[in-house]
N, C-alpha and C positions, 0 to 999 in steps of 0.2 A: 280376399277383399272383393265384394261384390261391385260390378260396375253397372252404370245405367243401361237400361235396356236399349238395344238398337232399335230405332224406329225408322227404318228404311222406307221411304214413301213408295206406295204403289205406283206403277208406271203410268197408268192411264188415269185421267181425270174422268169423273163420272158425271157427266152432264148430258143426259139423253132421255128420249122419250119412252118412259116407263111409268105407267099410272094405272088408272081405273079404266080398263077396257070395256068395250061393249057399246052398242047403240040402243037407243030406247026401244024397249019392248022386244028385245032379241034374247030369249032365255039361252040360246046356244052361245052366243057371244059372252053373255054373263057367267057361263061355266068354264071359261078360260082363266088361267092363273093371273094374279097381280102381285105387285111388289109387297104390299102390306100383309098379304096372307102367307108369303113363303120366305121372307127374309128372317134372319136371326137379328136380335136387337138386345141391347142393355137399357140404356136410358132413352134410346130414341134420338139420340144426338145426331146432327147432320153427318159427323164423321163415321157413323155406322151404316149409312145407306139404307136405313131400315124402313123409311117411309117415303112416299112421294111428297115432295115439298109442294107441289100443285098438280092438278090434273094434267097427266101427260108428261111430267118432268121429274127427274130425279137428280138432285145435286148433292155433292159430298164435300165437306170442309176437311180437307186433308190436314190443315194446321192442328186440328184438335188432337192428332196423334203426337204432337210434339210437346205436350204439357200434361200436368195432372199426375196422379199416382201411376207408377210404373207398370203395375200388373193390371190396371184398368187400361192403360194404353196398349198393353200386349193383348188383352182380350178383345179390345176393339180392332186391333189390326188383324186378329184371326177372323173375326166377324166380318170385317170389311173385304178380306180377301175372298171369302166365299160369296158375299153379296155382289162383288165386282163381276165375278164370272157369271152369276145368275142374271144379273142385269143385261149382259151381253145377248142372252137368249130371249129374255122377257120383253125387251124393247121390240123384238121382231113380232112377237105375239100380239103385244098391245097394239101396235100400229096396225096390224091386220084386222084385229077384232073390232077396231073402231071404224072399218069400212063397212059398206053394204054388202052383206053376204049373199050368195047364190045357192038355191036349193029349196028344200022342203022344210016343214017344220021339225023333222027329225034328222036331217042331214043337211049341212051347209059347208061350202068353201068360202074362204075369204082370200082375196088375191087373184092372180099372182102380183107380187110386188118385188121390184128390183131394189137391192141395197148392197153397196160394197161391191164384191165380186160374185154375188149370188141371187138368185130368184127364189122368193119364199112364198109358200102356199100353206094356209091354215085350214084344217078340216075338223069339224066338230060334228058328233052324232050323239043321239040320246035314245034311251029306252026307259021310260018311266022317269024316275028320279036319278037315274044314272046317266052320267055324260062321259064321253071319251073324246080326247082332242089329240091332235098331232101337228107338228110343224114339219114340213118338207123343205128341202133345199136342193137346188141344182146350180151348176155353174151358169153364169150368164150365157145366154145364146144356145145352151144345151137343149136337146130334145126332152120332152116331158118324161120319157121313159128313164131318164137320168136322175129324177127326183129320189131322194133318200130321206128317211125319217131322222131328224136330228134332235127332236124333242117330242115327248108324248107324255099323256096322263090320264087319269081318271078322277072324276068328282062325283061324289053323292051329295046333291043339294036339295034344297026344299025341306030340310028336316026342321022340326019344331024349334029347336034350340038355335037354329041359324037365322030364324026370321026371314026366310026367303031372300036373304042378301046376296047380291051379286058376288061371284068369286069365292063364296064361302060354303063350307061343307067338310066332308071327310074324304081323303083320297091319297093318291100317289102321284109322283111327277118325275120325270127323268130328263136329262140334257146330256147329250153326247157331243163334247166339244171337239174330240179328235175327229170325228166324222165331219163335223162342220168346218173345222180348219182345213180338212183335206179338199173341201169344195171351195173355200174362200180363204186364201192365204193371209188375208187381213185379220183374220180372227185370232185373238191372243190367247184366250184360255185353252187349256189342254185337259185331258182326262174326262171323268164323267161325274155329274151330281145326280143322285138318286135319293128321293124324299118320300116320307110319309108325313101326313099333316092332319090336323083336326082343329076345326074352329066351332066355337059356340058364342054367338053373339058378337061382342068385341074382343073375345079372348082368342088366344091361339096356342097351338103346340105344333112343333115340326122338328123332325129329325132328319139329318142329311147324312148319306154315306158319300164320302169323298173317295172316289176310285182313281188314285193317281192324279189328283185334281191340283191345278195351279191356275191363277188367273193370268199369269204371264210367266212362262219359263225363263225369260230373260232376267226377271228380278225376284222370283220366289220359287222355292224348291217345291216339287210335287209332293202331295201328302195323300195317303190312304187312312182314313179314320172316319169315326162317326161323330158329328156334331149334334147337339141337342139344344133346344131353346123353347121357353114358353113365357107367356105374359097372361097372368090371371085377371079375374075381375077387379082385383084391388090394385092392379097396375104393377104388381110384382113381377120382375122378370128375372128368370134364371137361365143360365147357359153353361154348356160344358163344351169347351173347345180346346185347341192346342195347335202346335206348330213349332218351327225352328226359330229360336231367338238367341241372340248373343247376351246371355244373362250373367254369366259368371266370368270374372277376369282371367285371362289366360291366353295361351297361343293356339288353342284348339278349335276356335270358331264357335259357331252356334250350337245351342243345346236344344234337345226335344223337350217340349214343356206341355204338360196337361193341366187344365185349369177348370175349376168350378167357381162361378161368379154369380152374384145376385145384386139387384138394384131394387131398393124400396122407396116408393115416393115419399117425400118429406122426411126421410131418414138419411139415406145415403146408400153405400153398397159395400161389398167386400169381394176379395177374390182369395181362393187357396189353391196353390200351385204345387205341382209335383215334377221333379226333374229325376228320372229314373237312372240308375247307375249304368245300365247297359241297354242299348237299343235292341230292337228285335233282330236286327241282323248280326248281333253280338259285337259290334263295334263299339268303342267307348262313346259316351254322350257328351261330346264337347269337353268342357273343362270340369265336369263333375268328377271329383276324386275317385280313384280305383277303390272298390269296396265300399263306397258311400252312395247315398242318394240324397236329394236336397227337396226340403219342402219349405213353402213360403206362405206366410199369412199377412193380409193387408186389408185395412178398412179405411173408408173416406166419408166425408159428410156431404150434404146437398151441394155444396159449392165445389165439390171434388177435390178438397184439401184432404190430403192423407193425415189420418190421425195416429195410425199405427202400421208398422212394417216390421216383420221377423222372418229372417232367412236362416234356416237350419241346415246343417250337414250332418247326416245320420249314418249310421252303421247299417250296411246292407244285411238283409235277412232278419232284421230286429224292427219292432215298431218304433215309431218316432216317440222319443220320451227324453226325459231330463238326463237319463243315465246313458243313452245311445246317441245323443245329439249334441253338437256344439254350435253356438251362434255364430254366423258369418256377418250378419248386420242386424241391428235393431233400431227402430226409430219409434219413440213413444212407448206406450204400453197398452195391453188389451183393455184397461180400464178407460182409456181414452176414446175407444169406439163408442159410437152412438148405440143406445138401446134398440136392439133388433138386428144389429149386424156385428155384435161384439163376440159371438161364439165361433171358434175355430170349426171348420168343416174338414172332412176328408177330401182331398183332391182325388179326382179319378186316377187310378194306377195305370190305366190304359183308356184308349178312346174306341171302344168296340162295343158300346152298349147304348141301345136306343130307348131304354126304359125311362119312363117319366119321372121327374123329380116329385117329392112328397106333396106339394102344394099345387101340382099341376091341375089346370081347370077341367081335365076330362082324360079321355084315353084314345090311343090310336086303334084303328081298325085292323091294322097290320103293320109289320115291321117295314123298314126301308126296303124297296125291292133290291134284288141283286142283279137284275138285268132291266133294260128299258121296258117301261110298261107297254102291254100289247094295245093296240088300237082295234 
């Protein structure tokens, strides 16, 4: 018997200064990252923390995770976990980039600025259309020699398709929360986030490598995986995400879940999930039965009313089919799905691939970096 998805609330409320950085006429500040360019999103709902609600402000409606289709809520929770950690670093960068920088037309520093238990300094340099940025941090009162790079990236901007828009282009970014937390004990996220991204006009693509990442080790288990997301010119958003969720009834706790999801404006969305039989460390996967794996399909309309949900237990080593699977739960039928989100998709069998989805608005220049980008 399937039980409802656990929707444990993320510990920290996200109301912070994260928005559209930069000062008028400063191309170096305009080459720093912002929220809209790097966050993952589905519908753009406040619960996803995907966009700034106003210049310099990001707010998140935690209650949206308590209602609606189970697998949409699960997808949003995975997105929100990533965006929560990302916000922690981006708010420092945005606040600094909105100050008056010091330097030349090709190299500027912004700050220093004290916040929490650390002092932050942002540096940006350029050569032609290539820009590099880094965020340094040191403990309050420490000598300048104690500065350490806690975030860094590269942006190629000014391309024709980007229309000279601030914070837009092709590039990479990295955030080292272990290093930052060692400087400021008040920082909650741990692990690293490493991204490749590509923008074209109002569209975006981003692939994040989560390296032992958690937004808060007190409330969420660390995860190593690759998340992917894009939003194309038609407003169609697709993501591949995952995490540990208590999906199946039983005594063994949470299951590892991989999901592929899509949102289509004016139609609705769907999610296709996969719960492997055995995790990579060869331990059992929560309450997934021995020798079985679980697949799930769900669709919903624009009001986020679920029209169809099917959860299947399938024999390991065989493809999911009517002969190898048995239904654990079914709500509605596939025919109840709206046209455009009615077809079952293959959920990712792992989260280790940054390859774009079929209707992506472009391509990445490179894969997510395996180490912090060089400045």
